[in-house]
C-alpha positions in Angstrom: 21.5 245.4 214.0 20.7 244.8 210.4 21.9 247.5 208.0 19.4 248.9 205.6 20.3 250.4 202.3 18.3 252.2 199.5 18.9 251.5 195.8 18.5 254.1 193.1 17.7 253.6 189.4 20.9 253.2 187.4 19.2 253.0 184.0 15.5 253.2 183.2 15.7 250.2 180.9 11.9 249.1 181.2 12.8 245.4 180.5 10.1 242.9 180.6 12.3 240.4 182.4 15.8 241.7 183.2 18.3 238.9 184.2 21.9 237.9 184.3 23.9 241.1 185.1 27.6 240.8 184.4 30.4 243.3 184.7 32.5 243.6 181.5 35.7 245.0 183.1 37.6 245.1 179.8 35.0 247.6 178.4 33.8 249.2 181.5 30.2 248.0 180.8 27.4 246.5 182.9 25.7 244.0 180.7 22.3 242.1 181.2 19.6 240.6 179.2 15.8 241.1 178.8 14.8 237.4 178.5 11.3 237.9 177.0 12.2 240.6 174.5 15.5 238.7 173.5 17.6 241.7 174.0 21.2 242.1 175.3 21.8 245.4 177.1 24.9 247.4 178.1 25.4 250.4 180.3 28.6 252.4 180.0 28.8 253.6 183.6 31.2 256.4 182.9 29.2 258.2 180.1 25.8 256.8 181.1 25.1 255.6 177.6 22.7 252.6 177.5 22.6 250.5 174.4 20.9 247.2 173.4 20.4 244.9 170.5 18.0 242.1 169.8 18.7 238.5 169.2 15.3 237.7 167.5 14.4 235.2 170.2 14.2 234.7 173.9 17.4 234.2 175.7 18.4 233.2 179.2 21.7 235.0 179.8 24.9 236.3 178.2 28.3 235.5 179.2 31.7 237.1 178.4 34.2 235.4 176.2 38.1 235.7 176.5 38.3 237.5 173.0 35.8 240.3 174.0 32.6 238.8 172.6 29.6 237.2 174.2 28.2 233.7 174.5 24.4 233.9 174.4 22.1 231.2 176.0 19.3 231.2 173.5 16.1 229.3 173.9 17.4 226.1 172.2 21.1 226.5 171.8 24.2 228.6 172.6 25.5 231.2 170.1 28.6 233.3 170.0 28.2 236.9 169.4 31.5 238.7 168.3 29.9 241.9 167.0 28.4 243.2 170.3 28.0 246.8 173.4 29.7 247.7 169.9 26.5 249.0 168.4 27.3 252.5 167.1 25.3 255.1 165.2 21.9 254.4 163.9 19.0 255.8 161.7 15.4 254.9 161.2 13.6 254.3 157.9 10.0 255.2 157.0 8.8 251.7 157.8 10.1 251.8 161.4 13.2 249.8 160.7 16.3 250.6 162.6 19.6 250.7 160.8 22.4 250.0 163.2 26.1 250.4 162.5 28.1 247.7 164.2 31.6 248.7 165.0 34.3 246.2 164.3 31.9 244.0 162.1 32.0 245.5 158.6 28.2 245.6 158.7 25.2 247.9 159.0 22.1 245.9 160.1 18.4 246.6 159.8 16.3 245.6 162.6 12.4 245.3 162.1 10.2 246.9 164.7 9.8 243.4 166.3 13.6 243.0 166.8 14.5 240.8 163.9 17.5 241.4 161.6 16.1 241.3 158.0 18.9 243.1 156.1 22.7 243.4 156.4 24.8 245.7 154.3 28.4 244.4 154.0 31.2 246.9 153.8 34.9 246.4 152.9 35.9 248.0 156.2 35.6 247.0 159.8 34.8 250.2 161.6 31.2 251.2 160.6 30.1 254.2 162.6 26.6 255.4 161.5 24.2 255.9 158.7 21.6 258.5 157.3 19.1 258.6 154.5 19.5 261.2 151.8 18.9 262.2 148.3 15.8 263.9 146.9 13.4 261.1 147.9 15.4 259.9 150.9 16.1 256.5 149.2 20.0 256.5 149.4 21.5 255.2 152.7 24.8 256.9 153.3 27.2 255.0 155.7 30.1 256.6 157.6 33.2 254.6 158.5 36.5 255.2 160.4 40.1 254.3 160.5 40.7 255.0 164.2 43.9 253.5 165.6 44.8 251.7 162.3 48.3 250.6 161.7 49.9 250.9 158.4 49.1 247.2 157.8 45.4 247.8 158.7 45.4 250.8 156.2 46.9 248.5 153.5 44.2 245.8 154.2 41.4 248.3 154.3 42.2 251.3 152.1 38.7 252.6 152.1 38.3 252.8 155.8 37.2 256.3 156.7 35.3 256.7 153.4 31.5 257.3 153.1 29.6 254.6 151.4 26.1 254.5 149.9 23.5 251.9 148.9 19.9 251.9 147.8 18.1 249.5 150.4 14.6 249.6 148.8 13.0 251.6 151.6 13.1 255.3 152.3 14.3 257.2 155.3 12.7 259.9 157.4 13.6 263.6 157.5 15.9 264.4 160.5 14.4 266.2 163.5 15.3 269.8 163.5 16.4 271.7 166.6 13.9 274.4 167.4 15.7 276.0 170.3 17.9 279.1 170.5 21.5 278.3 170.6 23.6 279.7 173.5 27.0 281.1 173.2 30.0 279.4 175.0 29.4 281.7 178.1 25.8 280.4 178.4 24.2 283.5 177.4 
C-alpha cells in the first residue's frame, strides 16, 4: 500500500518561482531562491524568522561555500556572496527604499523598491546591526553596531565597534509606527 502524507505551510513566502532548497547545517537555515524576483531566502527553523535579499537579477540557484558564504548562479555568470541569511535590522525611507544592515560586512545597504542596491554606507566596523532615521526633519540616518564575541585583537582592530554612527543619505525617513494597544503586566493582566 502506498503511504500518503500531507504537507503544511512552513513559511508563507509567496515566491514567484521558488527553487533550489538547500539546508545550511552550519547556521540552521533552510535556504532557497525565487528565480524570477532574483531573491535569496532563508528560514531559521528554530525562531521562525524568514529573511531574504535581492540580487538585482534573475538567478537559478544558490549553493553553500566552505567559508559560510553562498555561490549564486545568476543569469549569465556565477557570483560569490559572502555577506549573506546575515541580513540584520532594517528601516524604510520616505521613497520606499529599504536600508538593510548586513552583519559581518561593515555595510548598510539601500535597496530600491524593485530590489536593486543603489547605495552602500561603509562603516569602520564589521558588525552592523540596524538603522533608523531621526532628527527634526528625519534626514539623519543613525546606524547601530556591535562588538559581540570580539577578542582583544578584534577590539584593537575595530575600536569603534559598538558605537552609533550617523550619515545624511539625501533621503528622509518615515516616522516609526506607534503601538496603540494597552500593555499587559508580566502576569498577563
